[in-house]
C-alpha positions as CSV (number, residue, x, y, z in Angstrom):
1,M,75.5,123.1,106.7
2,G,78.0,122.2,109.6
3,R,81.4,121.5,109.5
4,V,83.2,118.1,110.4
5,F,86.3,118.5,112.9
6,V,88.4,115.4,113.4
7,A,90.8,115.1,116.2
8,G,93.0,112.3,115.6
9,S,95.8,110.3,114.2
10,I,97.8,110.9,110.9
11,N,99.8,107.9,109.7
12,M,101.8,106.6,106.9
13,D,100.7,103.0,106.1
14,V,103.5,100.8,104.9
15,V,101.6,98.0,103.4
16,A,103.0,94.4,102.4
17,T,101.1,92.2,100.5
18,A,101.3,88.5,100.5
19,D,99.3,85.3,99.4
20,R,98.8,84.4,103.0
21,H,99.6,85.8,106.5
22,P,102.6,84.3,108.3
23,R,102.1,82.2,111.4
24,V,104.2,83.3,114.6
25,G,107.8,82.6,113.9
26,E,107.4,82.3,110.2
27,T,108.5,84.3,107.4
28,V,106.5,84.5,104.1
29,A,107.4,85.7,100.6
30,G,105.3,89.0,100.0
31,T,104.2,90.4,96.5
32,Q,104.9,94.1,96.9
33,V,105.2,96.9,99.3
34,L,103.1,100.0,99.1
35,Y,102.9,103.4,100.9
36,F,99.6,104.8,101.6
37,P,98.4,108.0,103.6
38,G,96.5,106.6,106.6
39,G,95.8,106.9,110.6
40,K,92.1,106.7,111.5
41,G,92.0,110.4,112.0
42,A,93.3,111.4,108.7
43,N,91.2,108.5,107.0
44,Q,88.1,109.9,108.5
45,A,88.8,113.3,107.4
46,V,89.5,112.3,104.0
47,A,86.3,110.4,103.6
48,A,84.4,113.4,105.0
49,A,86.1,115.8,102.6
50,R,85.7,113.7,99.5
51,L,82.0,113.4,100.4
52,G,81.8,117.2,100.2
53,A,81.8,118.3,103.8
54,A,83.9,121.2,105.0
55,T,86.4,119.2,107.0
56,T,89.2,120.4,109.6
57,L,91.9,118.0,110.9
58,I,93.3,118.4,114.3
59,G,96.6,116.4,115.0
60,R,100.4,116.2,115.0
61,L,103.0,115.1,112.3
62,G,106.6,114.5,112.8
63,R,109.3,116.8,110.9
64,D,110.2,114.1,108.5
65,S,109.6,113.0,105.1
66,F,106.5,111.1,106.0
67,G,105.2,114.1,107.5
68,A,105.8,116.0,104.4
69,E,104.1,113.6,102.3
70,L,101.1,113.5,104.3
71,R,100.6,117.1,104.6
72,T,100.9,117.3,101.0
73,F,98.3,114.6,100.4
74,L,95.8,115.9,103.0
75,G,95.9,119.4,101.6
76,D,95.2,118.2,98.0
77,Q,91.8,116.7,99.6
78,G,90.8,119.9,100.6
79,I,91.1,119.4,104.3
80,D,91.9,122.4,106.4
81,L,95.3,121.7,108.2
82,G,95.4,124.9,110.1
83,Y,95.4,122.7,113.3
84,V,97.9,120.2,112.5
85,E,101.1,120.8,114.2
86,E,104.6,119.6,113.5
87,T,106.8,118.2,116.4
88,A,110.5,117.6,116.2
89,E,110.4,115.2,119.3
90,A,108.8,112.2,117.6
91,H,108.4,110.8,114.3
92,T,105.2,110.9,112.1
93,G,102.9,108.0,113.2
94,T,103.5,104.7,111.1
95,A,101.4,101.7,110.5
96,I,102.9,98.4,109.4
97,I,100.1,96.5,107.6
98,T,99.9,93.0,105.9
99,V,97.4,92.4,103.5
100,A,96.4,88.8,102.5
101,E,93.2,86.9,101.4
102,A,91.5,90.4,101.6
103,D,92.1,90.8,105.2
104,N,94.7,92.6,107.1
105,T,96.9,92.5,110.2
106,I,98.3,95.9,111.5
107,V,100.8,97.3,113.9
108,V,100.7,101.0,114.7
109,I,103.6,103.0,116.0
110,P,101.9,106.3,117.4
111,G,104.8,108.7,117.0
112,A,103.7,112.3,117.0
113,N,100.0,111.2,117.5
114,A,100.8,110.2,121.1
115,R,101.7,114.1,121.6
116,V,98.3,115.4,120.5
117,T,97.1,117.5,123.8
118,A,94.2,119.4,125.0
119,D,96.0,122.6,124.0
120,D,95.8,121.4,120.4
121,V,92.1,121.1,120.5
122,G,91.6,124.2,122.7
123,G,91.0,126.7,120.0
124,V,88.9,124.9,117.5
125,P,86.1,127.1,116.5
126,L,83.1,124.4,116.9
127,V,79.4,125.8,116.6
128,R,76.0,124.3,116.7
129,G,75.5,121.9,113.7
130,D,79.2,120.8,113.5
131,V,80.1,117.3,114.0
132,A,83.4,116.6,116.2
133,V,85.0,113.3,115.5
134,S,87.6,111.2,117.4
135,Q,89.0,107.9,117.6
136,F,91.5,106.0,120.1
137,E,94.8,106.8,118.4
138,I,95.4,109.9,120.4
139,P,95.4,110.3,124.0
140,L,92.0,110.1,125.7
141,P,92.4,113.1,128.0
142,T,92.6,115.1,124.7
143,I,89.6,113.4,123.3
144,A,87.7,114.4,126.5
145,A,88.7,117.8,126.2
146,F,87.6,118.1,122.6
147,F,84.3,116.7,123.2
148,Q,83.6,118.9,126.4
149,R,84.3,121.8,124.1
150,A,82.1,120.5,121.3
151,R,79.1,119.9,123.8
152,A,79.5,123.2,125.1
153,A,79.2,124.6,121.7
154,G,76.2,122.5,120.7
155,A,78.0,120.4,118.4
156,T,77.5,116.6,117.9
157,T,80.3,114.3,119.1
158,L,81.0,111.1,117.4
159,L,83.5,108.7,118.8
160,N,85.2,105.5,117.1
161,P,86.6,103.7,120.1
162,A,89.3,101.9,117.9
163,P,91.6,100.3,118.7
164,A,89.6,99.1,121.6
165,Q,90.7,100.2,125.1
166,N,89.2,101.0,128.4
167,M,87.6,104.3,128.8
168,S,85.9,106.1,131.6
169,G,82.3,106.5,132.1
170,E,82.9,110.3,132.1
171,L,84.3,110.0,128.5
172,L,81.5,107.8,127.2
173,A,78.8,110.2,128.8
174,L,80.4,112.9,126.4
175,V,79.8,110.9,123.3
176,D,76.5,111.4,121.3
177,I,77.0,108.8,118.7
178,L,79.3,105.9,119.1
179,V,80.5,103.9,116.1
180,L,82.1,100.6,116.8
181,N,82.4,97.0,115.4
182,E,81.1,93.9,117.2
183,T,84.7,93.0,118.7
184,E,84.9,96.7,120.1
185,L,81.3,96.6,121.5
186,G,82.0,93.4,123.3
187,F,85.3,94.6,124.8
188,L,83.8,97.8,126.0
189,A,80.6,95.9,127.2
190,G,82.6,93.4,129.0
191,T,81.1,90.5,127.0
192,E,82.2,88.5,124.2
193,V,80.3,89.5,120.8
194,S,80.9,87.7,117.6
195,D,79.8,88.0,114.0
196,R,77.8,84.9,114.6
197,D,75.4,86.7,117.1
198,E,71.9,87.5,116.2
199,G,71.1,91.3,115.8
200,A,68.8,91.0,118.7
201,R,71.7,90.2,121.0
202,I,74.0,92.9,119.4
203,I,71.2,95.5,120.2
204,D,71.0,94.2,123.7
205,V,74.7,94.5,124.5
206,A,74.5,98.0,122.8
207,R,71.6,98.9,125.2
208,K,73.5,98.0,128.2
209,L,76.5,100.1,127.1
210,Q,74.4,103.1,126.6
211,A,75.6,105.9,129.0
212,R,72.7,108.2,128.3
213,Q,69.1,107.4,127.1
214,D,69.7,109.6,124.1
215,Q,72.9,108.2,123.1
216,T,73.2,106.4,119.7
217,I,75.3,103.2,119.3
218,C,75.9,102.3,115.8
219,V,77.6,98.8,115.3
220,T,79.3,98.1,111.9
221,L,79.2,94.3,110.9
222,G,80.8,94.3,107.8
223,K,79.1,92.4,105.0
224,R,76.3,92.0,107.3
225,G,75.5,95.7,107.3
226,V,74.9,98.3,110.4
227,L,72.6,97.8,113.4
228,A,72.0,101.1,115.6
229,L,70.3,102.0,118.7
230,A,69.2,105.6,118.7
231,G,67.9,106.1,122.1
232,R,65.3,103.4,122.2
233,E,64.9,103.2,118.4
234,E,66.4,100.3,116.6
235,I,67.7,100.8,113.1
236,A,69.0,98.1,110.7
237,V,70.8,98.7,107.3
238,Q,71.3,95.8,105.2
239,G,74.8,94.8,104.1
240,R,76.1,95.3,100.4
241,A,77.6,92.0,98.8
242,V,81.0,93.3,97.1
243,K,84.2,91.6,96.2
244,A,86.6,93.0,98.9
245,V,90.3,93.5,98.1
246,D,91.5,95.4,101.2
247,T,89.5,96.2,104.2
248,T,91.9,98.7,105.6
249,G,90.1,102.0,106.3
250,A,86.5,100.4,105.9
251,G,85.6,101.5,109.2
252,D,87.1,104.9,109.0
253,C,85.3,105.5,105.7
254,F,82.0,104.7,107.3
255,V,82.7,107.3,110.2
256,G,83.8,110.0,107.9
257,A,80.9,109.4,105.6
258,L,78.2,109.3,108.6
259,A,79.9,112.5,109.9
260,A,79.5,114.4,106.6
261,Q,75.8,113.4,106.1
262,L,75.2,114.4,109.7
263,A,77.0,117.9,109.5
264,G,74.8,118.1,106.1
265,G,71.7,117.8,107.9
266,A,70.7,114.3,106.9
267,A,68.7,112.2,109.1
268,L,70.5,109.3,111.0
269,R,68.8,106.4,109.1
270,A,69.6,108.0,105.8
271,A,73.1,108.8,107.0
272,L,73.6,105.2,107.9
273,A,72.7,103.8,104.8
274,F,75.0,106.4,102.9
275,A,77.9,105.5,105.1
276,N,77.2,101.7,104.7
277,A,77.3,102.2,100.8
278,A,80.4,104.5,101.1
279,A,82.4,101.7,103.0
280,S,81.4,99.1,100.6
281,I,83.2,101.0,97.9
282,S,86.1,101.7,100.1
283,V,86.8,97.9,100.5
284,Q,87.1,97.4,96.6
285,R,90.3,99.4,96.4
286,M,93.7,99.3,98.0
287,G,94.8,101.5,100.7
288,A,93.1,103.4,103.3
289,G,93.2,107.2,102.6
290,P,93.2,106.8,98.9
291,S,90.2,104.3,98.9
292,M,87.7,106.8,100.1
293,P,84.9,107.4,97.5
294,T,83.3,110.7,96.4
295,A,79.6,111.6,96.8
296,A,78.8,110.9,92.9
297,E,80.3,107.4,93.5
298,V,78.2,106.5,96.6
299,T,74.9,108.1,95.1
300,A,75.5,106.0,92.0
301,V,75.6,102.8,94.2
302,L,72.5,103.6,96.2
303,E,70.6,104.3,93.0
304,R,71.4,101.0,91.6
305,G,70.0,99.6,95.0
């Protein structure tokens, strides 16, 4: 059994709920304000840990009340926080989220996350069989250093390139498994991809993005499920019909679940189906980190079919 190592962001999510999203320049009355542990790195670590994987988080918190609350929450999930540093030079990362009509808009203020460096990932004890996970809410040079160490150790590298931004071909080549949605796929491939595109076109765009012949690209499509290009093999996982109340963190749930399954030795096709089911549970709950399911919950969903 391998471990899951997540190098990434840790945020406090400040969530405002309303009947609808405001238009530009408009103020609308909200219904409530909620505070949830979040950040893509933390969310992915929580998902992996709740699903039974031994999980280590690498990142930074500010020396403030949000930082203290987040450290307590993450520790309670059983996550190893030995590589989470505190910095007095920046506040804890914060996300301002508006949830309306079961969808969300998000503004992220990086804070301490922008100060995660190559030194922070330099001493992480990666070995063969581990899964190294990251996303685009920490500096890209740090991710590259993390993945270089992981590949040298024989660990699997899994990148969620969100929020989407340009990355070098050198970084892409370090990625064993790329997990992204159709919008991010289109951005990185330099072509427009929408949720109306047929699966064949999505796979074709993914094939053009592949940096190595053995690279896996997984495209999450929400209620339409998942399409994956694993080397030259095409894999499709059917979507699950559920009543979504908050999609915040659904992609992170998928990533953490996929990493946990792969670290446990699952085959890719089975791991994708498991991760898809986990994400379908998370969207039925409010919040990001707190919405992540347990292994028993996901197994029950899969058994029901």
